[in-house]
DOTOR-985465 format. One record per atom (N, C-alpha, C): residue number from 1; atom name; x, y, z. Coordinates in steps of 0.001 Angstrom, whole numbers. Atoms other than C-alpha are relative to their C-alpha. Layout:
<pts>
- i:at:X:Y:Z
- NUM:CA:X:Y:Z
...
</pts>
This chain:
<pts>
- i:at:X:Y:Z
- 1:N:764:-828:-93
- 1:CA:31:-202:29
- 1:C:873:1546:-15
- 2:N:-848:-1119:-26
- 2:CA:2807:2411:808
- 2:C:648:318:-1458
- 3:N:-415:-196:1348
- 3:CA:4157:1845:-2614
- 3:C:-845:530:-884
- 4:N:818:-454:1117
- 4:CA:1035:2429:-4470
- 4:C:-173:1582:442
- 5:N:288:-1283:-532
- 5:CA:636:5728:-2212
- 5:C:1248:898:-596
- 6:N:-1034:-783:342
- 6:CA:4091:6912:-2995
- 6:C:341:-37:-1601
- 7:N:-27:-42:1553
- 7:CA:3701:6138:-6807
- 7:C:-695:1208:-328
- 8:N:739:-1300:224
- 8:CA:1318:9049:-6749
- 8:C:654:1200:573
- 9:N:-616:-1281:-833
- 9:CA:3052:11125:-3946
- 9:C:1234:-487:387
- 10:N:-1385:747:-498
- 10:CA:6657:10062:-3843
- 10:C:645:948:977
- 11:N:-340:-676:-1102
- 11:CA:7424:12852:-1409
- 11:C:-526:-434:1372
- 12:N:719:370:-1120
- 12:CA:7081:11236:1989
- 12:C:-239:1180:878
- 13:N:290:-1278:-983
- 13:CA:7214:14685:3837
- 13:C:-1057:1184:-857
- 14:N:837:-589:456
- 14:CA:4598:16169:1362
- 14:C:-1177:340:952
- 15:N:1116:-364:-1011
- 15:CA:1742:18052:3248
- 15:C:-1356:525:-661
- 16:N:1305:-830:335
- 16:CA:-1950:18898:2845
- 16:C:101:1479:386
- 17:N:-68:-1399:-309
- 17:CA:-2988:22352:3013
- 17:C:-53:381:1426
- 18:N:-216:-144:-1516
- 18:CA:-3366:21936:6810
- 18:C:1090:-710:695
- 19:N:-1379:706:-629
- 19:CA:74:20400:7104
- 19:C:2:-1447:319
- 20:N:-34:1441:-283
- 20:CA:-997:16633:7508
- 20:C:956:-455:-1089
- 21:N:-943:769:667
- 21:CA:1793:14603:6202
- 21:C:-374:-1512:-159
- 22:N:504:1407:121
- 22:CA:1486:10761:5221
- 22:C:291:-563:1333
- 23:N:-95:437:-1156
- 23:CA:2911:9942:8492
- 23:C:-954:502:1195
- 24:N:1106:-389:-692
- 24:CA:280:11885:10298
- 24:C:-1337:-862:-282
- 25:N:1099:784:572
- 25:CA:-2478:10178:8333
- 25:C:1:-1415:445
- 26:N:-163:1436:-252
- 26:CA:-1055:6787:8783
- 26:C:3:-219:1595
- 27:N:28:52:-1321
- 27:CA:-614:7495:12450
- 27:C:-1428:-123:760
- 28:N:1248:29:-592
- 28:CA:-4073:8463:13271
- 28:C:-955:-1398:-268
- 29:N:714:1113:579
- 29:CA:-5412:5503:11160
- 29:C:691:-1444:609
- 30:N:-364:933:-520
- 30:CA:-3431:3238:13178
- 30:C:709:-1109:-849
- 31:N:-525:891:999
- 31:CA:-1321:1688:10355
- 31:C:1459:-130:169
- 32:N:-1179:21:-598
- 32:CA:1751:866:12058
- 32:C:1057:-424:-898
- 33:N:-985:544:941
- 33:CA:3551:-1041:9315
- 33:C:314:1156:-1036
- 34:N:-20:-1265:914
- 34:CA:2843:2071:6948
- 34:C:850:779:811
- 35:N:-781:-1085:-825
- 35:CA:4256:4430:9545
- 35:C:1484:-429:70
- 36:N:-1433:327:-108
- 36:CA:7517:2446:9851
- 36:C:580:94:-1457
- 37:N:-506:-121:1363
- 37:CA:7983:2183:5971
- 37:C:196:1517:-313
- 38:N:-201:-1454:288
- 38:CA:7507:5963:5825
- 38:C:1122:717:750
- 39:N:-1168:-371:-694
- 39:CA:10038:6530:8531
- 39:C:1278:-659:-641
- 40:N:-1182:571:777
- 40:CA:12412:4162:6622
- 40:C:252:812:-1410
- 41:N:-230:-780:1215
- 41:CA:11841:6250:3629
- 41:C:251:1391:151
- 42:N:-539:-1093:-268
- 42:CA:12813:9420:5328
- 42:C:-1221:1030:490
- 43:N:951:-920:-485
- 43:CA:9542:10747:6780
- 43:C:612:541:1194
- 44:N:-200:-648:-1237
- 44:CA:10065:13391:9528
- 44:C:-720:-400:1156
- 45:N:790:368:-1118
- 45:CA:9099:12026:12817
- 45:C:-477:1177:779
- 46:N:454:-1071:-977
- 46:CA:8938:15293:14634
- 46:C:-746:1228:-906
- 47:N:847:-1059:730
- 47:CA:7024:17166:11724
- 47:C:-1242:430:579
- 48:N:1120:-457:-573
- 48:CA:4149:19315:12831
- 48:C:-968:429:-1174
- 49:N:1230:-334:859
- 49:CA:761:20061:11180
- 49:C:-150:1331:119
- 50:N:369:-1159:-185
- 50:CA:-589:23434:10973
- 50:C:-599:385:1445
- 51:N:192:-125:-1269
- 51:CA:-1894:23089:14494
- 51:C:1122:-307:911
- 52:N:-1055:157:-784
- 52:CA:1515:22166:15746
- 52:C:59:-1516:554
- 53:N:-68:1569:-418
- 53:CA:714:18303:15979
- 53:C:964:-786:-425
- 54:N:-939:993:628
- 54:CA:3184:15550:15634
- 54:C:-903:-1156:-390
- 55:N:466:1302:230
- 55:CA:2593:12209:14399
- 55:C:-394:-667:1251
- 56:N:121:696:-1540
- 56:CA:2946:10967:18043
- 56:C:-1199:298:571
- 57:N:1096:-686:-473
- 57:CA:581:13499:19171
- 57:C:-1316:-656:-449
- 58:N:1169:391:546
- 58:CA:-2122:12352:16694
- 58:C:-333:-1533:459
- 59:N:146:1485:-374
- 59:CA:-1477:8594:17463
- 59:C:-675:-85:1545
- 60:N:274:179:-1245
- 60:CA:-1871:9230:21138
- 60:C:-1550:454:201
- 61:N:1245:-421:164
- 61:CA:-5091:11192:20443
- 61:C:-916:-1117:-390
- 62:N:797:961:667
- 62:CA:-6419:8396:18432
- 62:C:-20:-1510:669
- 63:N:-81:1461:-896
- 63:CA:-5487:5500:20914
- 63:C:563:-884:-812
- 64:N:-653:946:722
- 64:CA:-3141:3881:18482
- 64:C:1457:-584:889
- 65:N:-1051:152:-727
- 65:CA:-758:2432:20937
- 65:C:1197:-746:-790
- 66:N:-978:421:912
- 66:CA:1261:399:18421
- 66:C:731:945:-601
- 67:N:-710:-1034:870
- 67:CA:1960:3242:16466
- 67:C:903:976:912
- 68:N:-660:-798:-1154
- 68:CA:2836:5205:19628
- 68:C:1324:-591:292
- 69:N:-1042:825:-241
- 69:CA:5351:2421:20407
- 69:C:1123:226:-1056
- 70:N:-894:1:1105
- 70:CA:6756:2336:17009
- 70:C:794:1503:-74
- 71:N:-513:-1381:250
- 71:CA:7247:6215:16728
- 71:C:964:285:1220
- 72:N:-875:-11:-1056
- 72:CA:8858:6251:20181
- 72:C:1157:-750:-202
- 73:N:-1319:727:307
- 73:CA:11361:3634:19268
- 73:C:707:530:-1195
- 74:N:-866:-763:1103
- 74:CA:12148:5593:16095
- 74:C:360:1313:194
- 75:N:-505:-1213:-393
- 75:CA:12985:8620:17922
- 75:C:-1014:1069:263
- 76:N:889:-1372:-301
- 76:CA:9834:10732:18476
- 76:C:175:302:1376
- 77:N:-300:-346:-1150
- 77:CA:10179:12707:21387
- 77:C:-1243:60:1027
- 78:N:1335:377:-859
- 78:CA:7628:12134:24296
- 78:C:-60:1219:891
- 79:N:69:-1132:-853
- 79:CA:8419:15669:26159
- 79:C:-736:1032:-887
- 80:N:545:-1107:843
- 80:CA:6586:17596:23300
- 80:C:-1230:435:721
- 81:N:1297:-510:-549
- 81:CA:3680:20012:24485
- 81:C:-575:638:-1373
- 82:N:660:-503:978
- 82:CA:927:20963:22280
- 82:C:111:1428:-139
- 83:N:-302:-1563:413
- 83:CA:1496:24420:20572
- 83:C:-1230:742:547
- 84:N:1296:-744:-481
- 84:CA:-2230:25416:21003
- 84:C:-560:-308:1186
- 85:N:740:296:-1221
- 85:CA:-3307:23668:23936
- 85:C:737:-123:1197
- 86:N:-756:-63:-1083
- 86:CA:-455:23381:26052
- 86:C:121:-1396:630
- 87:N:2:1259:-608
- 87:CA:-959:19651:26895
- 87:C:999:-876:-410
- 88:N:-1022:1015:162
- 88:CA:1514:16912:27290
- 88:C:-561:-1176:-660
- 89:N:711:1064:437
- 89:CA:1168:13654:25675
- 89:C:-823:-925:1026
- 90:N:671:583:-1175
- 90:CA:219:11949:29041
- 90:C:-1583:538:178
- 91:N:1192:-662:-134
- 91:CA:-2348:14543:29383
- 91:C:-1154:-326:-928
- 92:N:921:300:1009
- 92:CA:-3959:14050:26005
- 92:C:-470:-1433:47
- 93:N:298:1273:-103
- 93:CA:-3965:10238:26630
- 93:C:-1208:-105:1000
- 94:N:854:45:-941
- 94:CA:-5722:10909:30010
- 94:C:-1350:707:-606
- 95:N:965:-647:604
- 95:CA:-8214:13394:28251
- 95:C:-769:-997:-876
- 96:N:562:900:901
- 96:CA:-8997:10747:25427
- 96:C:-430:-1283:586
- 97:N:303:1268:-660
- 97:CA:-9333:7850:27948
- 97:C:849:-1301:-550
- 98:N:-631:858:422
- 98:CA:-6624:5741:26502
- 98:C:1205:-467:1114
- 99:N:-825:509:-1209
- 99:CA:-5216:3840:29647
- 99:C:1145:-888:-467
- 100:N:-1448:929:280
- 100:CA:-2736:1473:27859
- 100:C:1075:918:-534
- 101:N:-974:-1170:487
- 101:CA:-1224:4748:26244
- 101:C:630:791:1226
- 102:N:-345:-735:-1185
- 102:CA:-1120:6381:29609
- 102:C:1200:-761:839
- 103:N:-1143:783:-559
- 103:CA:948:3425:31159
- 103:C:1073:-226:-480
- 104:N:-1454:-2:983
- 104:CA:3273:3099:28269
- 104:C:589:1291:57
- 105:N:-694:-1308:228
- 105:CA:4081:6803:28294
- 105:C:455:173:1302
- 106:N:-556:-238:-1514
- 106:CA:4501:6859:32218
- 106:C:1336:-895:46
- 107:N:-1147:960:134
- 107:CA:6959:3843:31523
- 107:C:1115:711:-612
- 108:N:-931:-495:667
- 108:CA:8847:5829:28966
- 108:C:668:1283:726
- 109:N:-582:-1070:-700
- 109:CA:9338:8799:31176
- 109:C:529:-183:1301
- 110:N:-914:434:-1144
- 110:CA:10682:6983:34085
- 110:C:1257:-740:-317
- 111:N:-1239:781:350
- 111:CA:13339:5172:32206
- 111:C:1274:1066:85
</pts>
């Protein structure tokens, strides 16, 4: 699927009018394998959309634990704060009710 998408849009860091990149879209949809392939192809893990959100932030908000794990393993920062709302990743997980992500992020910050 990644090859098909990249056949039409070969720039893995291209963005929509609102700054969403392929990594953001795959992260919020829970496509862990596609996210990994995009990172392998040079997708910027820390890229922000027009609201200042990273792919990790949208994965946390969407409740996509496997994507969250993969992005952190691939270097995504866990200490980022939302540009517009000022919330940490753990706060977003709490607000969104994603307990498994809360526990995972707590373990990451205590390492």
